[in-house]
C-alpha positions in Angstrom: 133.8 124.0 90.8 131.9 125.1 93.9 128.7 123.2 92.8 130.7 120.0 92.1 132.4 120.2 95.5 129.1 120.7 97.2 127.6 117.7 95.4 130.6 115.5 96.2 130.9 116.5 99.8 127.1 116.1 100.3 127.2 112.7 98.7 130.2 111.7 101.0 128.4 112.7 104.2 125.0 111.0 103.3 126.5 107.8 101.8 128.9 107.4 104.8 126.0 107.7 107.2 123.8 105.2 105.4 126.7 102.9 104.5 128.1 102.6 108.1 124.6 102.0 109.4 123.9 99.2 106.9 127.4 97.7 107.2 127.2 97.5 111.0 123.5 96.9 111.7 121.9 95.3 108.6 120.4 91.9 109.3 121.3 90.2 106.0 124.5 89.8 104.0 123.1 91.7 101.0 122.3 94.6 103.3 125.8 94.7 104.7 127.2 94.4 101.1 125.1 97.4 100.2 126.6 99.3 103.2 130.1 98.4 102.0 129.3 99.6 98.5 128.0 102.9 99.8 131.1 103.4 101.9 133.3 102.7 98.9 131.3 105.3 96.8 131.5 107.8 99.6 135.3 107.3 99.8 135.6 107.8 96.0 133.5 110.9 96.2 135.8 112.3 99.0 138.9 111.6 96.8 137.2 113.2 93.9 136.4 116.3 96.0 140.2 116.6 96.7 141.0 116.1 93.0 138.6 118.9 92.0 141.0 121.6 93.3 143.9 120.1 91.4 141.9 119.8 88.2 140.7 123.4 88.2 143.4 125.2 90.1 146.8 123.5 90.6 147.0 121.2 87.6 149.6 119.1 89.3 148.2 115.6 88.5 147.6 114.7 84.9 144.6 112.4 85.7 142.9 114.5 88.3 140.1 115.2 85.9 139.6 111.5 85.4 139.4 111.0 89.2 136.7 113.7 89.4 134.8 112.1 86.5 134.8 108.7 88.1 133.8 110.2 91.5 130.8 112.2 90.1 129.7 109.2 88.0 129.7 106.9 91.0 127.9 109.5 93.0 125.3 109.8 90.3 124.7 106.0 90.3 124.5 105.7 94.1 122.2 108.8 94.5 119.9 107.6 91.7 119.5 104.2 93.4 118.8 105.7 96.8 116.3 108.1 95.2 114.5 105.2 93.7 114.6 103.4 97.0 113.1 106.3 98.9 110.5 107.0 96.3 109.5 103.3 96.3 109.3 102.7 100.0 110.3 105.8 102.0 108.1 108.2 103.8 110.5 111.1 104.3 109.9 113.9 101.8 113.1 115.6 103.0 115.3 112.6 101.9 113.4 112.3 98.6 114.1 116.0 97.9 117.7 115.7 99.1 118.5 112.7 96.9 116.6 114.3 94.0 118.8 117.4 94.3 122.0 115.3 94.5 121.0 113.2 91.4 120.4 116.4 89.4 123.7 117.9 90.7 125.8 114.8 90.1 124.3 114.4 86.6 125.2 118.0 85.8 128.7 117.5 87.3 129.3 114.5 85.0 128.5 116.7 82.0 130.5 119.7 83.3 133.6 117.6 84.0 133.4 115.8 80.7 133.4 119.1 78.9 136.8 120.1 80.4 138.6 117.7 78.1 139.5 115.1 80.7 142.6 112.9 79.9 141.5 109.3 79.8 144.1 106.6 79.4 142.8 103.5 77.5 139.3 104.9 77.0 137.8 101.6 76.0 139.1 99.8 79.1 137.9 102.6 81.3 134.4 102.6 79.8 134.3 98.8 80.2 135.3 99.1 83.9 132.6 101.7 84.5 129.9 99.6 82.8 130.9 96.5 84.8 130.9 98.3 88.1 127.6 100.0 87.3 126.0 96.6 86.4 127.3 95.0 89.6 125.9 97.9 91.7 122.5 97.7 90.0 122.4 93.9 90.3 123.1 94.2 94.0 120.4 96.8 94.4 117.9 94.7 92.5 118.8 91.6 94.5 118.3 93.4 97.8 115.1 95.2 96.8 113.4 93.0 94.3 114.5 89.4 94.6 114.8 89.0 98.4 111.3 90.3 99.2 109.7 87.9 96.8 111.8 84.8 97.4 110.2 81.6 98.8 109.0 82.1 102.3 110.2 79.6 104.9 108.1 78.8 107.9 108.1 76.6 111.0 105.7 73.8 111.7 103.1 73.2 114.4 101.9 69.8 115.5 99.1 68.9 117.9 98.9 65.7 119.9 95.9 64.7 122.0 96.8 62.7 125.1 94.9 60.3 127.3 92.0 62.0 129.2 92.1 61.7 133.0 89.0 61.8 135.3 88.8 64.2 138.3 88.7 62.9 141.8 84.9 63.3 142.0 84.4 61.7 138.6 82.4 64.7 137.5 84.9 66.0 134.9 87.9 64.9 133.0 91.0 66.6 131.7 92.2 66.3 128.1 96.0 67.1 127.6 97.1 68.5 124.3 100.8 68.8 123.4 101.7 71.6 121.0 105.1 71.5 119.3 106.6 74.2 117.1 109.7 73.3 115.1 111.8 75.6 113.1 113.7 73.7 110.3 114.5 77.0 108.5 117.9 78.7 108.6 116.4 82.0 110.0 114.9 82.8 113.4 111.3 84.0 114.0 109.8 86.4 116.5 106.5 85.3 118.1 104.0 88.1 117.6 101.0 86.1 118.9 99.7 82.6 119.5 96.4 81.1 120.3 95.1 77.6 121.2 91.4 77.0 121.3 89.1 74.0 121.8 85.7 73.8 120.3 82.7 71.7 121.3 80.6 70.3 118.5 77.1 68.8 118.4 76.5 66.2 115.6 73.1 64.8 115.1 72.4 61.9 112.7 69.5 61.9 110.2 67.6 58.6 109.8 67.3 59.3 106.1 69.3 60.8 103.3 69.1 64.6 103.6 67.4 66.6 100.9 69.4 68.7 98.3 68.0 71.9 99.7 69.4 71.0 103.2 72.8 70.4 101.6 72.7 73.8 100.0 71.7 75.4 103.3 74.7 73.8 105.0 77.0 75.0 102.3 75.8 78.6 102.7 76.1 78.4 106.5 79.7 77.2 106.4 80.6 79.7 103.7 79.6 82.5 106.1 81.5 81.0 109.1 84.7 82.4 110.4 87.2 79.8 109.1 85.5 76.6 110.4 86.1 73.5 108.3 83.1 71.2 108.1 82.1 68.6 105.5 78.8 68.3 103.8 77.3 65.0 104.8 74.3 62.9 103.8 73.5 61.9 107.4 75.4 64.2 109.8 73.5 67.4 110.8 76.3 69.6 112.2 75.7 72.7 114.4 78.2 75.6 114.6 81.0 74.8 117.0 81.0 76.5 120.4 84.2 77.9 122.0 85.1 75.9 125.1 88.5 77.3 125.9 91.0 79.8 124.3 94.5 80.8 125.5 97.9 81.8 124.2 100.6 79.1 124.4 103.8 81.2 123.8 104.4 84.6 125.3 104.4 87.3 122.6 107.8 88.8 122.0 109.7 85.5 122.4 111.5 84.0 119.5 112.5 80.6 118.1 116.0 80.2 116.7 116.9 78.2 113.5 116.8 74.5 114.1 115.1 74.9 117.5 111.8 73.5 118.8 109.4 74.2 121.6 106.7 72.0 123.2 104.0 73.0 125.7 101.0 71.2 127.1 97.5 72.6 127.2 94.9 71.0 129.5 91.2 71.3 128.7 88.7 70.6 131.5 85.4 69.0 130.3 82.4 68.1 132.4 81.4 64.4 132.1 77.8 65.4 131.2 78.9 67.8 128.5 76.3 68.1 125.7 78.8 67.9 122.9 79.4 64.9 120.7 83.0 65.7 119.8 85.8 68.2 120.3 88.1 70.0 117.9 91.4 71.5 118.8 93.3 74.3 117.0 96.7 76.0 117.4 98.0 79.0 115.4 100.9 81.3 115.6 101.8 84.7 114.0 105.5 85.1 113.4 108.0 87.5 111.9 111.4 86.7 110.4 114.3 87.9 112.4 116.3 88.7 109.3 113.6 91.1 108.0 112.5 92.9 111.1 113.8 94.1 114.5 111.2 93.8 117.2 111.6 96.2 120.2 110.0 94.3 123.0 107.8 94.0 125.0 104.5 93.6 123.1 102.3 95.5 125.4 98.5 95.3 125.9 97.0 98.6 124.8 93.2 98.2 124.5 90.1 96.0 124.7 87.4 96.3 122.1 84.5 96.2 124.7 86.1 99.1 126.7 86.2 101.5 123.7 89.2 103.9 123.5 91.7 104.0 120.7 90.5 100.9 118.8 90.4 100.5 115.0 87.0 101.0 113.5 86.9 97.4 112.0 87.6 96.0 115.4 84.6 98.0 116.8 82.5 96.6 114.0 83.5 93.0 114.9 82.6 93.8 118.5 79.1 94.6 117.4 78.8 91.2 115.8 79.9 89.4 119.0 83.7 89.2 118.5 85.8 90.5 121.4 89.4 91.7 120.7 92.5 92.4 122.8 94.9 94.7 121.1 98.7 94.6 121.6 101.4 96.8 120.2 105.2 97.0 119.9 107.7 99.1 118.1 109.5 97.6 115.1 112.6 98.7 113.3 113.7 98.1 109.7 116.4 95.6 108.8 118.7 98.2 107.2 119.7 101.8 107.9 118.3 103.2 104.7 114.7 102.2 105.4 115.1 102.9 109.1 116.0 106.6 108.4 113.7 107.3 105.4 110.5 105.6 106.7 108.3 106.8 109.5 108.3 104.7 112.8 106.3 101.5 112.5 104.5 99.5 115.1 103.2 95.9 115.0 99.6 95.5 116.1 98.4 92.1 117.3 94.7 91.6 117.5 93.6 88.6 119.7 90.0 88.0 118.7 87.5 85.5 120.3 83.8 84.9 120.4 81.2 82.1 120.8 82.3 80.3 117.7 86.1 80.3 117.8 89.3 82.4 118.3 92.1 83.8 116.2 95.0 86.2 116.0 95.6 88.9 113.3 98.7 91.1 112.9 99.5 94.2 110.9 102.5 96.7 110.8 101.5 100.3 110.4 102.5 103.8 111.4 101.3 105.2 114.7 97.8 106.5 114.2 97.7 105.5 110.5 96.2 102.6 108.6 94.2 101.3 111.6 90.8 102.7 110.6 90.5 100.2 107.8 91.1 96.5 107.7 94.3 95.4 105.9 93.5 94.4 102.3 94.8 91.3 100.6 97.4 93.2 98.6 98.6 95.2 101.7 98.9 91.9 103.6 101.1 90.4 100.9 103.3 93.5 101.0 103.6 93.2 104.7 104.6 89.5 104.4 107.2 90.5 101.7 108.7 93.4 103.7 108.6 92.1 107.2 108.5 88.4 106.8 105.1 88.0 108.5 104.3 84.3 108.6 101.1 82.5 109.7 101.2 78.8 110.8 98.4 76.7 112.0 97.5 73.2 113.1 94.0 71.8 113.3 91.3 71.0 113.4 92.3 67.8 115.3 88.9 66.3 116.0 88.1 63.6 118.6 84.7 62.2 119.6 83.8 62.4 123.3 83.5 58.6 123.3 87.1 58.2 122.0 88.4 60.8 124.5 86.8 59.2 127.5 87.8 55.7 126.4 91.5 56.7 126.1 
């Protein structure tokens, strides 16, 4: 009796704590539904704890044994699902051990109560009710933890529009306006982790004859090694690697865009009239996180620069050696439900704003403080981050314009 009481009361306290947290603070309806289920199981465990005394001591209620059996069975199901959840995605060994002990205790309690010859009215109906409730609980758990992280990812859209170039007063330069618009047609909001706009100058020479096959192969190898540049193979055009003319963010990190909302900003690129480039290419990208899968604790603070040394990831230092400079930003993030928030170590989002002679870009990762930053995020890990935290990459470009076209407009 003492062991069963300990299991039921322990289950009541833990499930009430997690259930209230999920019911009040979860960011999704399934998360709040999970909280409501946990509260209901905690309440049934509390009632079962009261029925234990009557079943073993007072014998005043004929069906007190049945109440205890239902309570310990519900506790077994809930503790088992939470154990699987903490083993799958939790970091806390304490909670894993605690739920493991409660699972073992509640399984033993089911067996112990069953052996006391519990009076069960309409056994078939009671068994059917337990099976149905168990299936519903498992289905909700699977929906929350298996289906939702792998559902179709929605994302906003970025568009680039190049305006009419205007000459300076001294006619030695001209300004090219570029309008960047982000639209969010989705039904969820997005945090802005980092954005970048960059303009590239490109030299394009023309060959007087068809180029040889070996030259085509050389071009293919060159662009295969480039950092994301898109360039065609041409019979007559001899392209050189683009050179970075300007790079800047276009939305402050830590801002957000709500469902159905849009935002437009204008970038202006100053270009000398006697520029050696033949054409320009414009790019805009954004790194976002879904507001229903992550809670961002702003602001996103600047923490390090790759060329100054300090606490910078090893892969960022390696990029620095090859000519890529990086600015590192960081902010605290919270999970979208109380279960993960309490069973996982604190996480931080790291934003790497990288730029060099041949372009610019933004990379993001979510890791524990001091962990996971010595090695670059693998493809599998990146997919898991996208699944758990709703990290979304959107881009526009290249939008290419010849210098003749820009000046003419």
